[in-house]
C-alpha positions in Angstrom: 118.5 22.4 -0.7 116.1 23.3 -3.4 112.4 24.1 -3.3 110.0 21.2 -4.1 107.2 21.5 -6.5 103.9 20.7 -4.7 102.1 17.4 -5.4 100.1 18.4 -8.4 100.8 21.8 -10.1 97.4 23.1 -9.2 97.7 22.5 -5.5 96.5 25.7 -3.8 97.1 27.0 -0.3 94.1 27.9 1.7 95.1 30.3 4.5 93.7 29.2 7.8 94.6 32.5 9.4 95.2 36.1 8.3 98.8 36.8 7.1 100.4 39.9 8.5 103.3 41.4 6.7 105.9 42.1 9.3 108.7 43.2 7.0 111.2 41.7 4.5 114.6 43.0 5.5 116.9 42.0 8.4 117.0 44.5 11.2 119.8 47.1 11.0 122.0 48.2 13.9 120.6 51.2 15.7 121.7 53.6 18.4 121.6 52.2 22.0 118.1 52.6 23.5 117.6 55.4 26.0 117.8 54.6 29.7 114.1 55.2 30.2 113.4 52.6 27.5 115.7 50.1 29.1 113.8 50.5 32.4 110.5 50.0 30.7 111.7 46.8 29.0 113.2 45.5 32.3 109.9 46.2 34.0 108.0 44.2 31.4 110.5 41.3 31.3 111.1 40.9 35.1 107.8 39.1 35.8 108.4 36.6 33.1 112.0 36.0 34.2 110.9 35.4 37.7 108.3 32.9 36.4 110.9 31.1 34.4 109.3 32.1 31.1 111.3 33.4 28.1 109.9 36.4 26.1 108.0 35.3 23.0 110.0 35.6 19.7 108.9 35.2 16.0 110.2 35.1 12.5 110.7 38.8 11.6 112.6 39.1 8.3 113.3 37.3 5.0 115.4 38.3 2.0 116.0 36.9 -1.5 119.6 37.4 -2.7 119.7 40.4 -0.4 117.4 42.4 -2.7 115.0 45.0 -1.4 111.3 44.4 -2.0 110.1 43.6 -4.4 112.9 41.2 -5.3 113.2 40.8 -9.1 114.1 37.2 -10.0 114.5 35.5 -13.3 113.5 32.0 -14.4 116.6 29.8 -14.3 118.4 32.1 -11.8 119.8 30.5 -8.6 118.3 32.4 -5.7 119.5 32.4 -2.1 116.8 32.9 0.5 117.7 33.9 4.1 115.4 34.3 7.1 115.4 34.3 10.9 113.3 31.9 13.0 111.8 32.2 16.5 114.1 29.8 18.3 116.9 27.3 17.9 115.7 24.3 16.0 112.5 26.0 14.8 111.0 25.0 11.5 110.2 27.5 8.8 107.8 26.7 6.0 108.2 29.0 3.0 105.7 29.1 0.0 105.9 30.9 -3.3 102.4 32.0 -4.3 101.4 33.6 -7.6 99.7 37.0 -6.8 97.0 36.5 -9.4 94.8 39.2 -7.7 97.7 41.6 -7.7 96.9 42.8 -4.1 100.3 42.0 -2.6 98.7 39.2 -0.5 98.4 35.4 -0.6 94.7 34.9 -1.0 92.7 31.7 -0.6 92.8 29.7 -3.8 95.9 31.3 -5.3 98.4 28.8 -6.7 101.5 27.7 -4.8 104.3 27.1 -7.2 107.0 26.1 -4.8 107.4 25.4 -1.1 110.1 24.2 1.3 110.3 23.5 5.1 113.7 24.2 6.7 114.9 23.3 10.2 117.3 25.6 11.9 120.5 23.6 12.5 119.3 20.9 10.1 120.0 21.0 6.4 120.0 24.8 6.0 123.2 26.4 4.8 123.5 28.9 7.7 125.5 27.7 10.8 124.2 30.7 12.8 121.6 29.7 15.3 118.1 31.0 14.7 118.8 31.7 11.0 118.2 29.6 7.9 119.5 29.9 4.4 118.5 27.8 1.3 118.5 28.2 -2.4 116.0 27.6 -5.1 115.7 28.2 -8.9 112.5 29.5 -10.5 111.5 27.0 -13.1 110.1 27.5 -16.6 106.6 26.4 -15.6 106.4 29.4 -13.2 104.3 32.1 -14.9 106.1 35.4 -15.1 104.5 38.0 -12.9 104.1 39.1 -9.2 104.5 36.6 -6.4 104.1 36.6 -2.6 106.6 34.7 -0.5 104.9 33.5 2.7 107.1 32.3 5.6 105.5 30.6 8.6 107.4 29.7 11.7 106.7 26.7 13.8 105.6 29.1 16.6 102.7 30.3 14.3 104.2 33.6 13.3 103.9 34.6 9.6 105.5 37.2 7.4 105.3 37.9 3.7 107.6 39.5 1.1 107.0 40.5 -2.5 108.9 39.2 -5.6 108.6 39.6 -9.3 109.6 36.7 -11.6 110.8 37.5 -15.1 110.8 35.0 -18.0 114.1 33.4 -19.0 115.8 35.7 -21.5 114.6 34.6 -25.0 114.7 35.7 -28.6 111.1 35.8 -29.7 107.9 37.2 -28.2 104.3 36.1 -28.5 101.8 38.9 -27.8 98.0 39.1 -27.7 95.0 39.2 -25.5 93.0 36.8 -23.3 89.2 37.3 -23.5 86.3 35.6 -21.7 83.5 33.6 -23.3 81.7 36.9 -24.1 84.7 38.3 -25.8 85.6 40.8 -23.1 89.2 41.2 -22.0 90.0 39.3 -18.8 93.0 38.2 -16.8 94.5 34.8 -17.3 97.7 32.8 -17.3 99.1 32.1 -20.8 101.2 29.0 -21.2 103.4 27.7 -24.0 103.8 24.0 -24.4 105.9 21.9 -26.7 104.0 19.9 -29.4 105.2 16.4 -28.4 104.4 16.8 -24.7 101.5 19.2 -24.4 101.2 18.4 -20.7 104.6 19.9 -20.1 104.3 23.7 -19.6 107.4 25.2 -21.2 106.9 28.8 -20.0 104.1 31.0 -18.9 103.0 34.5 -17.9 100.2 36.3 -16.1 98.3 38.7 -18.3 97.9 42.4 -17.5 94.5 43.4 -16.0 93.3 44.3 -19.5 94.0 40.8 -20.7 97.1 41.7 -22.8 100.2 39.6 -22.6 103.7 39.2 -23.9 105.4 35.8 -23.7 109.0 35.4 -24.6 109.9 32.1 -26.3 113.2 30.4 -27.3 114.3 30.0 -30.8 112.7 28.9 -34.1 110.3 26.1 -33.2 106.6 25.3 -32.9 104.7 25.8 -29.7 101.2 25.2 -28.4 99.7 28.2 -26.6 96.6 28.3 -24.4 95.1 30.4 -21.5 93.6 29.4 -18.2 92.2 31.1 -15.2 90.2 30.4 -12.1 87.0 28.4 -12.7 87.0 28.9 -16.5 87.7 26.1 -19.0 91.0 26.6 -20.7 91.1 28.2 -24.1 91.6 26.1 -27.2 95.2 25.0 -27.7 96.7 26.9 -30.6 99.7 26.0 -32.7 102.2 28.9 -33.0 104.9 28.7 -35.7 107.5 31.1 -34.5 109.9 30.8 -37.5 112.4 33.7 -36.9 110.0 36.5 -36.0 107.7 37.7 -33.2 104.1 36.5 -33.3 101.6 39.3 -32.5 97.8 39.4 -32.1 97.0 36.1 -30.6 93.4 35.9 -29.2 92.9 33.3 -26.6 89.3 32.9 -25.4 88.5 31.2 -22.1 85.4 29.0 -22.2 82.4 28.9 -19.9 80.8 25.6 -18.9 82.0 22.3 -17.7 85.0 20.5 -19.2 84.7 17.4 -21.4 88.0 15.7 -22.1 89.2 12.6 -23.9 91.6 11.3 -26.6 91.3 10.2 -30.2 93.7 7.4 -31.4 94.0 4.7 -34.0 93.3 1.0 -33.2 96.8 0.6 -31.8 96.3 3.6 -29.5 98.6 5.8 -31.5 97.4 9.4 -31.0 95.5 11.2 -33.8 96.3 14.9 -33.8 94.2 17.4 -35.7 90.9 15.5 -35.4 87.8 17.7 -35.1 85.6 16.8 -32.1 82.0 18.2 -31.8 80.0 18.7 -28.6 76.2 18.4 -29.2 73.4 19.5 -27.0 70.4 17.4 -26.0 68.4 18.9 -28.9 71.1 17.6 -31.3 72.5 21.0 -32.3 76.2 21.4 -32.5 77.4 23.5 -29.5 81.1 23.8 -30.2 84.0 22.2 -32.1 87.6 21.6 -30.8 90.6 19.9 -32.3 92.9 17.2 -30.8 96.4 18.1 -29.8 99.7 16.3 -30.7 98.9 13.5 -28.2 95.4 13.1 -29.5 93.8 14.7 -26.5 91.1 17.4 -26.5 89.1 19.5 -24.0 85.7 20.9 -24.9 83.3 22.9 -22.7 79.6 22.4 -22.4 76.6 23.5 -20.3 75.4 21.3 -17.4 73.1 18.5 -18.6 73.0 15.8 -21.3 75.6 16.2 -24.1 76.9 14.0 -26.9 80.5 14.0 -28.0 81.5 12.8 -31.5 84.5 13.2 -33.7 83.5 15.0 -36.9 84.3 14.1 -40.5 85.7 10.8 -39.2 84.3 7.3 -38.7 85.0 6.7 -35.0 84.5 3.7 -32.6 82.2 4.2 -30.8 80.3 6.5 -33.1 79.5 8.9 -30.2 79.5 9.1 -26.4 76.8 10.6 -24.2 77.3 11.9 -20.8 75.6 14.0 -18.1 77.7 17.0 -17.3 77.8 17.8 -13.6 80.1 19.7 -11.3 83.4 18.1 -12.4 82.6 17.7 -16.1 83.5 14.4 -17.9 86.7 12.6 -18.5 87.9 9.6 -20.7 85.5 10.3 -23.6 87.8 8.4 -25.9 87.5 7.3 -29.5 89.4 5.1 -32.0 89.6 5.7 -35.7 90.7 3.0 -38.2 91.2 5.0 -41.5 92.1 8.6 -42.1 94.3 11.0 -44.2 95.9 14.3 -43.3 95.2 17.7 -44.8 97.5 20.6 -44.4 96.5 24.1 -45.4 97.4 27.8 -45.4 95.4 31.0 -45.7 96.7 34.2 -47.4 95.3 37.6 -48.0 94.8 39.3 -51.4 98.1 40.8 -52.7 100.1 39.1 -49.9 98.8 41.5 -47.2 99.4 40.1 -43.7 96.5 38.7 -41.7 95.4 40.9 -38.8 93.6 38.0 -37.0 93.5 34.3 -37.1 90.9 33.3 -39.8 88.4 30.6 -39.5 88.3 27.5 -41.8 84.9 26.1 -42.9 85.0 22.4 -44.0 82.0 21.0 -45.9 81.1 17.4 -46.6 77.8 15.7 -47.1 75.9 18.9 -46.5 77.6 19.5 -43.1 79.6 22.7 -42.4 82.3 22.5 -39.7 84.0 25.7 -38.7 87.2 26.1 -36.6 89.9 28.7 -36.1 93.2 28.5 -37.9 96.3 28.1 -35.7 97.8 31.6 -35.8 98.2 34.7 -37.9 100.1 32.6 -40.5 96.7 31.1 -41.3 98.1 27.5 -41.0 95.9 24.5 -40.2 96.2 20.8 -40.0 93.4 18.2 -40.0 92.8 14.5 -39.8 89.8 13.5 -42.0 88.2 10.3 -43.2 89.0 9.5 -46.9 86.7 11.4 -49.2 86.0 14.7 -51.0 85.8 18.0 -49.1 85.1 21.7 -49.8 87.0 24.4 -47.9 86.6 28.1 -47.4 88.2 30.7 -45.2 86.3 33.3 -43.2 87.5 36.6 -41.6 85.5 39.7 -40.8 85.4 42.0 -43.8 86.9 39.3 -46.1 85.7 36.3 -48.1 87.2 33.3 -49.8 88.4 33.7 -53.3 87.3 31.5 -55.0 84.3 30.9 -52.7 85.4 27.3 -52.2 88.4 25.0 -52.8 88.0 21.3 -53.1 90.3 18.4 -52.1 90.2 14.7 -52.0 91.7 13.0 -48.9 93.2 9.6 -49.3 93.9 7.2 -46.4 97.4 7.3 -45.0 98.4 10.2 -47.2 98.9 14.0 -46.9 97.1 16.6 -49.0 97.9 20.3 -49.3 95.3 23.1 -49.8 95.7 26.8 -50.2 92.9 29.3 -49.4 92.8 33.0 -50.3 90.9 35.9 -48.8 89.8 39.2 -50.5 87.8 42.1 -49.3 84.2 40.9 -48.8 81.4 42.0 -51.1 78.8 40.3 -49.0 75.7 42.3 -48.0 76.3 43.1 -44.3 73.4 41.7 -42.3 72.2 39.2 -44.9 72.8 36.3 -42.5 70.7 33.8 -44.4 72.1 34.7 -47.8 68.8 35.5 -49.6 70.0 38.9 -50.9 68.0 41.0 -48.4 68.4 42.2 -44.9 65.2 41.5 -43.0 63.7 40.2 -39.8 64.5 36.6 -40.8 68.2 37.5 -40.5 67.7 38.7 -37.0 65.8 35.5 -36.1 68.6 33.4 -37.5 71.3 35.2 -35.4 69.2 34.8 -32.3 68.8 31.1 -33.0 72.6 30.8 -33.3 73.1 32.6 -30.0 70.6 30.3 -28.3 72.0 27.2 -29.8 68.9 26.6 -31.9 70.5 27.1 -35.3 74.0 26.1 -36.5 76.6 28.8 -37.2 77.1 28.8 -41.0 79.8 30.5 -43.1 77.3 32.9 -44.5 75.9 33.9 -41.1 79.4 34.6 -39.7 80.6 36.6 -42.7 77.5 38.8 -43.1 76.2 38.8 -39.5 79.4 39.8 -37.7 78.5 43.5 -37.4 79.8 44.6 -34.0 81.8 46.5 -33.2 81.4 49.0 -36.0 85.1 49.7 -35.8 86.5 46.2 -36.0 89.0 44.7 -33.5 92.6 43.7 -34.3 92.5 45.9 -37.4 89.4 44.4 -39.0 87.1 47.0 -40.8 84.1 45.8 -38.8 83.2 43.0 -36.4 85.2 40.7 -34.1 85.1 37.3 -35.7 82.1 36.0 -33.8 78.3 36.3 -33.4 77.2 38.0 -30.2 74.2 39.9 -28.8 75.8 43.1 -30.0 75.5 41.8 -33.6 71.8 41.0 -33.1 71.2 44.5 -31.6 72.9 46.3 -34.6 71.1 44.1 -37.1 67.8 44.8 -35.4 68.4 48.5 -35.6 69.4 48.2 -39.3 66.2 46.3 -40.1 64.1 48.9 -38.2 65.8 51.7 -40.1 67.5 53.2 -37.0 71.0 54.7 -37.1 
């Protein structure tokens, strides 16, 4: 008997009653009770026996491979679970719950990754009355981390036990940090998926409380990586090219807002990966940009209210879709594209120095700048674009493109390669509008970007990314985004304050 995955991975268990931990090990033989204790027990039991009522019993212990708590299990390992039950023929429901709150309890809303109901004397492996044995194997889609095993008897009694699941032994490791929409470290679950089937979660892990994670992966192959947690919208899917080395420094940012999901395909419904999809607010300003995955799917996040979704630098059918974002967001915002080419690129640092963070790529066409993050620290990116001429630049705090722009012509049904280079930036820090001076107009521009009233430009990101003064992930200054901290520093700079 193996555990069954609940219907829908995200099915959660809502406790209808408090769970009391009664223990996790079978009772051990003890010395015979004292005569006075026997008399006391007899005195308590005699009225029930005279009334024809048996003393109440309950599930009292559960073990996993006989290990003491917390049992340490490994993905792919066959685990034997043994427990007692309250009576002959009793049912025992056992659930494996991810302890996302790390409080050694199964809280309301935490995810159930496996569950099974065993009947004493039924299909369990233990012929002993009032005991059940079954086996299960932690699967690759179980995030590595702490779990709570909750066993509930048909008489209503409940016990819990602690377990830790380790990833399947692998050869490579992804490491990095999960942050929230404001850029602050936060907990999350980091998943690796395979490119051809992004809905299949290959392996995952729960981050540490400070948002850091290490995720072992198997072999030299490409993975998609993203983070999710609670009521946040998932981070962007990121390609990871593992080659034969570990991949450090991934930054996965959870998104606030409501999800907007759909797919971009050709006329024959063949998926179009690497398409840029923009989410526009009611006032027409671009709120965010995301890219489609290998199956043409995308997920964006927007604020409640009227939004417009439109593939960028493509000619889609329909040209755009409008929707009113409410509690559950919006689904099936699909588009079809009849003609496109592919552009593959790579970003490198001056002198071959390694990248310390994933750079951004700025694509320009017809006066429009579209910015998105490269896939990983290798600086690789892949795009689907309408035929035409484009300008490209790379952006990373403290660095600038050299030369300032590269150009490429995309031809339908063909692939084009482009190489971008970064060098230490000579831009005047704070000159967000690029007029050669640092003044109040730069502060106003950054405030407009934060409020969604002005688009984020390459110049504004390069010169306006001031905070923190000691950069993150090895950058000399800044964290690769525009935030209220940048506005505060710029305002002090304009006012002549230290």
